[in-house]
C-alpha positions in Angstrom: 5.8 9.1 -7.5 9.3 8.1 -6.6 12.0 10.6 -7.4 15.0 10.0 -9.6 18.3 9.4 -8.1 20.9 12.2 -7.8 23.8 11.0 -10.0 26.7 12.3 -7.9 25.5 10.8 -4.6 27.2 7.4 -5.2 30.5 9.1 -5.9 30.2 11.1 -2.7 29.4 8.0 -0.7 32.5 6.3 -2.2 34.7 9.3 -1.3 33.4 9.3 2.2 33.9 5.6 2.8 37.4 5.5 1.3 38.3 8.5 3.5 37.1 6.7 6.6 39.3 3.6 5.8 42.3 5.8 5.2 41.8 7.7 8.5 41.7 4.4 10.4 44.7 3.0 8.6 46.6 6.2 9.6 45.4 5.9 13.2 46.9 2.4 13.3 50.3 3.3 12.0 50.9 6.9 13.1 51.9 6.2 16.7 54.2 3.2 16.1 57.7 3.5 17.5 59.3 3.3 14.0 57.3 6.3 12.7 59.7 9.0 11.6 59.3 12.7 10.8 58.9 12.1 7.1 56.1 9.6 7.9 54.5 12.1 10.2 54.4 14.8 7.5 53.1 12.4 4.9 50.4 11.1 7.2 49.3 14.6 8.1 48.8 15.4 4.4 46.8 12.2 4.0 44.8 12.9 7.1 43.9 16.4 6.1 42.8 15.1 2.7 40.5 12.5 4.3 39.0 14.4 7.3 35.9 15.2 5.4 34.6 11.6 5.8 32.1 12.0 8.6 30.8 15.5 7.7 30.3 14.3 4.1 28.3 11.3 5.3 26.1 13.5 7.4 25.7 16.0 4.5 24.6 13.1 2.2 22.1 12.0 4.8 20.6 15.5 4.9 20.6 15.9 1.2 18.9 12.6 0.5 16.3 13.0 3.2 15.2 16.5 2.2 15.3 15.6 -1.5 13.1 12.5 -1.0 10.7 13.7 1.7 9.6 17.2 0.5 6.0 16.0 0.1 3.6 14.0 2.2 5.4 12.4 5.2 4.6 9.4 7.4 6.9 9.3 10.4 6.0 5.7 11.2 6.9 4.4 7.7 10.0 6.6 7.7 11.3 5.1 11.0 10.4 1.6 9.9 12.5 1.9 6.8 15.4 3.3 8.7 15.1 0.6 11.3 15.5 -2.2 8.7 18.1 -0.4 6.5 20.3 1.2 9.2 19.6 0.0 12.7 19.3 -3.8 12.0 22.7 -4.1 10.3 24.2 -1.9 13.0 22.8 -4.2 15.8 24.1 -7.3 14.0 27.5 -5.9 13.6 27.5 -4.6 17.2 27.1 -8.2 18.2 29.9 -9.3 16.0 32.3 -6.8 17.5 30.9 -6.7 21.0 30.1 -10.3 21.9 33.8 -11.2 22.4 34.1 -8.3 24.9 31.0 -9.3 26.7 31.9 -13.0 26.9 35.4 -12.1 28.1 33.8 -10.4 31.1 31.6 -13.3 31.9 28.1 -14.5 31.0 24.7 -14.3 32.7 22.3 -11.4 33.0 25.1 -8.9 33.3 26.2 -9.9 29.7 22.8 -8.9 28.4 23.0 -5.5 30.1 26.6 -5.0 28.8 25.4 -5.8 25.3 22.5 -3.3 25.5 25.0 -0.7 26.7 27.2 -1.3 23.7 24.2 -1.0 21.4 23.2 2.4 22.9 26.7 3.9 23.0 28.2 2.4 19.8 31.2 1.1 21.9 31.3 -2.4 20.4 33.9 -1.0 18.0 35.7 2.3 17.5 33.8 3.2 14.3 30.2 2.5 15.4 29.9 5.8 17.3 29.0 7.3 13.9 25.8 5.1 13.6 24.6 6.2 17.1 25.1 9.8 16.1 23.5 9.6 12.6 20.4 7.7 14.0 19.7 10.9 16.0 19.2 12.8 12.8 16.7 10.2 11.6 14.8 10.3 14.9 14.7 14.1 14.9 14.0 14.5 11.1 10.4 15.8 11.5 11.8 18.7 13.7 14.5 19.5 11.1 11.9 19.2 8.4 9.6 21.7 10.1 12.4 24.1 10.9 14.1 24.1 7.5 11.2 23.5 5.2 9.9 27.1 5.4 13.2 28.2 3.8 12.5 26.5 0.5 10.4 29.3 -1.1 13.0 31.9 0.0 16.2 30.1 -1.1 15.6 30.3 -4.8 18.8 32.1 -6.0 22.5 31.3 -5.6 22.9 34.5 -3.6 20.2 33.6 -1.1 21.7 30.1 -0.8 25.0 31.7 0.1 23.4 34.0 2.7 21.5 31.1 4.3 24.6 28.9 4.5 26.8 31.7 5.9 24.3 32.4 8.6 24.1 28.7 9.6 27.9 28.3 9.4 28.4 31.3 11.7 26.1 29.8 14.3 27.8 26.4 14.0 31.3 27.7 14.3 30.3 29.7 17.4 28.8 26.4 18.8 32.2 24.8 18.2 33.8 27.5 20.4 31.4 26.5 23.2 32.2 22.8 23.2 34.7 23.2 26.0 32.5 25.3 28.3 29.5 23.0 27.6 31.7 20.0 28.6 32.6 21.7 31.9 29.0 22.7 32.6 27.6 19.3 31.8 30.0 17.6 34.2 28.5 19.8 37.0 24.9 19.0 36.1 25.3 15.2 36.8 22.1 14.5 34.9 21.7 10.9 33.7 21.9 10.5 29.9 22.2 14.3 29.4 25.6 14.8 31.1 27.3 11.8 29.3 26.0 13.1 25.9 28.0 16.3 26.5 31.0 14.8 28.1 32.0 11.1 27.7 29.9 10.7 24.5 30.1 14.2 23.0 31.6 12.9 19.8 28.3 11.1 19.1 26.0 14.0 20.0 24.3 15.0 16.8 24.0 18.6 18.1 27.7 19.0 17.4 27.3 18.0 13.8 24.0 19.7 12.9 25.4 22.1 10.3 26.5 19.4 7.9 23.0 18.0 8.0 21.5 21.4 7.4 24.0 22.0 4.5 22.7 18.7 3.0 19.1 19.8 3.6 19.6 23.1 1.7 21.2 21.1 -1.2 18.4 18.6 -1.3 15.7 21.2 -1.2 17.2 23.5 -3.9 19.3 21.1 -6.0 19.5 23.1 -9.3 20.2 26.3 -7.4 22.7 24.6 -5.2 24.6 23.3 -8.2 24.5 26.8 -9.8 25.8 28.3 -6.6 28.7 25.9 -6.5 29.6 26.7 -10.1 29.4 30.4 -9.6 31.8 30.4 -6.6 33.9 27.5 -7.7 37.3 29.3 -7.8 36.8 31.1 -4.5 35.8 27.9 -2.8 38.9 26.1 -4.1 41.3 28.9 -3.2 39.9 29.0 0.4 40.1 25.2 0.6 43.8 24.9 -0.4 44.7 27.9 1.8 43.1 26.3 4.9 44.7 22.9 4.0 48.1 24.5 4.0 47.4 26.3 7.3 46.2 23.2 9.1 49.1 21.2 7.7 51.6 23.8 9.1 49.8 23.9 12.5 49.8 20.2 12.8 53.4 19.5 11.8 54.5 22.4 14.1 53.0 20.6 17.0 55.2 17.5 16.6 57.7 16.8 19.3 61.2 16.0 18.4 62.8 16.0 21.9 63.4 13.9 23.9 61.7 11.6 21.5 59.7 12.0 18.3 55.9 12.2 18.9 53.0 13.0 16.6 50.0 15.1 17.6 46.9 15.5 15.6 44.9 17.6 18.1 44.6 20.5 15.6 42.6 18.2 13.3 39.8 17.4 15.8 36.4 17.6 14.2 35.0 19.7 17.0 37.1 22.8 16.5 35.9 26.1 14.9 38.8 26.3 12.4 38.4 22.6 11.5 34.7 23.1 11.1 35.3 25.9 8.5 37.8 23.6 6.7 35.3 20.7 6.6 32.6 22.8 5.2 34.9 23.9 2.4 35.9 20.2 1.9 32.3 19.2 1.3 31.8 22.0 -1.3 35.0 21.0 -3.1 34.0 17.3 -3.2 30.5 18.0 -4.4 31.9 20.0 -7.3 34.2 17.1 -8.1 31.3 14.7 -7.9 29.4 17.0 -10.3 32.3 16.9 -12.8 32.4 13.1 -12.6 28.7 12.8 -13.1 28.7 15.2 -16.0 31.5 13.2 -17.7 31.2 9.9 -19.5 29.8 7.5 -16.9 31.0 4.2 -18.5 34.7 4.5 -17.6 36.2 2.0 -15.2 36.7 4.8 -12.6 33.0 5.7 -12.7 31.9 2.1 -12.5 34.3 1.4 -9.6 33.2 4.4 -7.6 29.6 3.7 -8.2 30.0 0.2 -6.9 32.0 1.4 -3.9 29.3 3.9 -3.1 26.5 1.4 -3.5 28.0 -1.1 -1.0 29.5 1.5 1.3 27.3 1.1 4.4 27.9 -2.6 4.7 31.6 -2.0 3.9 31.7 0.7 6.6 30.3 -1.7 9.2 32.8 -4.4 8.2 35.9 -2.4 7.7 37.1 -2.4 11.3 37.3 -6.1 11.2 38.9 -6.1 7.7 41.5 -3.5 8.8 42.8 -5.9 11.5 43.7 -8.4 8.8 44.8 -5.7 6.3 47.4 -4.3 8.7 48.8 -7.8 9.4 48.9 -8.5 5.7 50.6 -5.1 5.0 53.3 -5.7 7.7 53.9 -9.2 6.3 54.1 -8.1 2.7 56.3 -5.0 3.5 58.5 -6.0 6.5 60.7 -3.2 7.6 59.3 -0.8 5.0 58.4 2.7 6.1 55.2 3.5 7.8 53.7 5.6 5.0 53.8 2.8 2.5 52.4 0.2 4.9 49.6 2.6 5.7 48.8 3.0 2.0 48.9 -0.8 1.4 46.7 -1.5 4.5 44.2 1.1 3.2 43.9 -0.5 -0.2 43.6 -4.0 1.2 41.0 -3.0 3.8 38.9 -1.0 1.3 38.9 -3.9 -1.2 38.1 -6.5 1.5 35.4 -4.5 3.1 33.6 -3.8 -0.2 34.0 -7.4 -1.4 32.5 -8.6 1.9 29.6 -6.1 1.6 28.9 -7.2 -2.0 29.0 -10.9 -1.2 26.9 -10.6 2.0 24.3 -8.5 0.2 23.7 -11.4 -2.2 22.7 -13.8 0.6 19.1 -14.3 1.5 19.6 -12.3 4.7 21.9 -9.8 3.0 19.8 -6.8 3.5 19.8 -7.3 7.3 23.6 -7.4 7.3 24.5 -4.7 4.7 21.3 -2.5 4.4 21.3 -2.9 0.7 18.2 -3.9 -1.2 15.1 -2.5 -3.0 14.6 -1.0 -6.4 17.2 1.3 -8.0 16.2 4.8 -9.0 16.8 6.5 -12.3 19.6 9.0 -12.2 19.4 12.8 -12.1 22.0 14.1 -14.5 24.4 16.5 -12.9 25.4 19.0 -15.6 28.5 20.9 -14.9 26.5 24.1 -14.6 23.8 22.4 -12.5 21.0 23.9 -14.6 18.9 20.8 -14.9 15.9 20.1 -12.7 16.4 17.7 -9.8 13.6 15.6 -11.0 15.4 15.0 -14.3 
C-alpha cells in the first residue's frame, strides 16, 4: 500500500529551491565593480539565510527515501524510477546547457566524448554538479538502507534520536576537518576517477554530504518521534541557530578588504567547513519546524498554495533556473539602471524564480513533460503535521 504524503515536504522543497536561486543571484552581483560595503553586508545576510539550500535538498531526499522504502525493496525498480524521474531530465538539460560549449569546440567524435564528460561531471552548467552528487545517494541507497535500517527499533524516543544525531554529527564535522588533508593525499594517489572525486570534483562527492542524507533518513524512519524531538528542543535549536548566524556574519564581513580596493570574500561560508556544517544542520532543524508550523496552520491561504506549487515544480525549475537567471539579471539591470546591487539582486531573484517555476509548470503539461521536468504520476494523500508532531506518519 502506498504511503501518504508528508505535508511539510513541499514547503521544504520550495524553501530549498528559492534559496538556490537567491544564492546564484547573489553570486552574479556580489563581485561587480559597483558593489559597495553596504551591498556586501546585505548580501552576506541574504547568503547566510539561504546557504541551507543544498543540505536541505539532500535531507529531503533521505527523508522521502527512508519513509517510502521501509518495507520490501526492489533495487531494479527503484533505479528505473529514479532514472526516468531524475536522470532523464538531467541529461536533457545537460544537452541544453552543454551543446553550445561542445559545438563551439568543433564537431565530430570528439564532441560526443566531450558531451559524455559533461554528463558525468555535471559541468554543462554551474548548478548541475548537485544532480551528479545526489545520484550517488540513489545508487548507494541499498547500502545506506542496510546500515541505517537497524537503528529504527532503537530510535524510538526523542532522547535517543538526539543521541543518534549527535554521534553522526560529530563524525561528519570531523570529516569536514579532514577535507584539506584528504585533498592533498588524493593528489598524490593519481588514481583515475578516485583522485578527481577528492580533488577537482570534491564538491560533487556524496561522501562529503552524507550527514544530511542520514539526518533525513532518521526523520523518515521515525517521523512522529522526529517531530516530537524538534518540538521539545525548539527554543534551544533556534537560539543556537541565531547565535551561529551572527558569528558567521561577523566572520564574513570581517574578511572584506577595503584597501587598496573593496573586495568581498565568502570563503567562511563554504559548505565543506566544520563550523558551516554545524550551522547548516541547525538551519535544517529550524526550517523543518517552520514547515511543521505552516503545515499545521490553515492550508488554503495564498502563501500555502504558492509554496506548494513552487515545491511541486521545483526540480524542473531547478534545472531551468540557470538559463532563466541569465535573462533575469539582464531584465533587472534594464529595469533598475544605476540602482544599488542589493536591489538588483532581489529583483533578479524574483524574476528568475517566477520564470523558472512557470517554465517547469508549462513544460510539465506537454506530452513529453515528465522527461523534461520529472513531474508526473499520482499524488499522495497528505500526512498532517501537527505542531506537536504526535500523529502517525501514516496518517
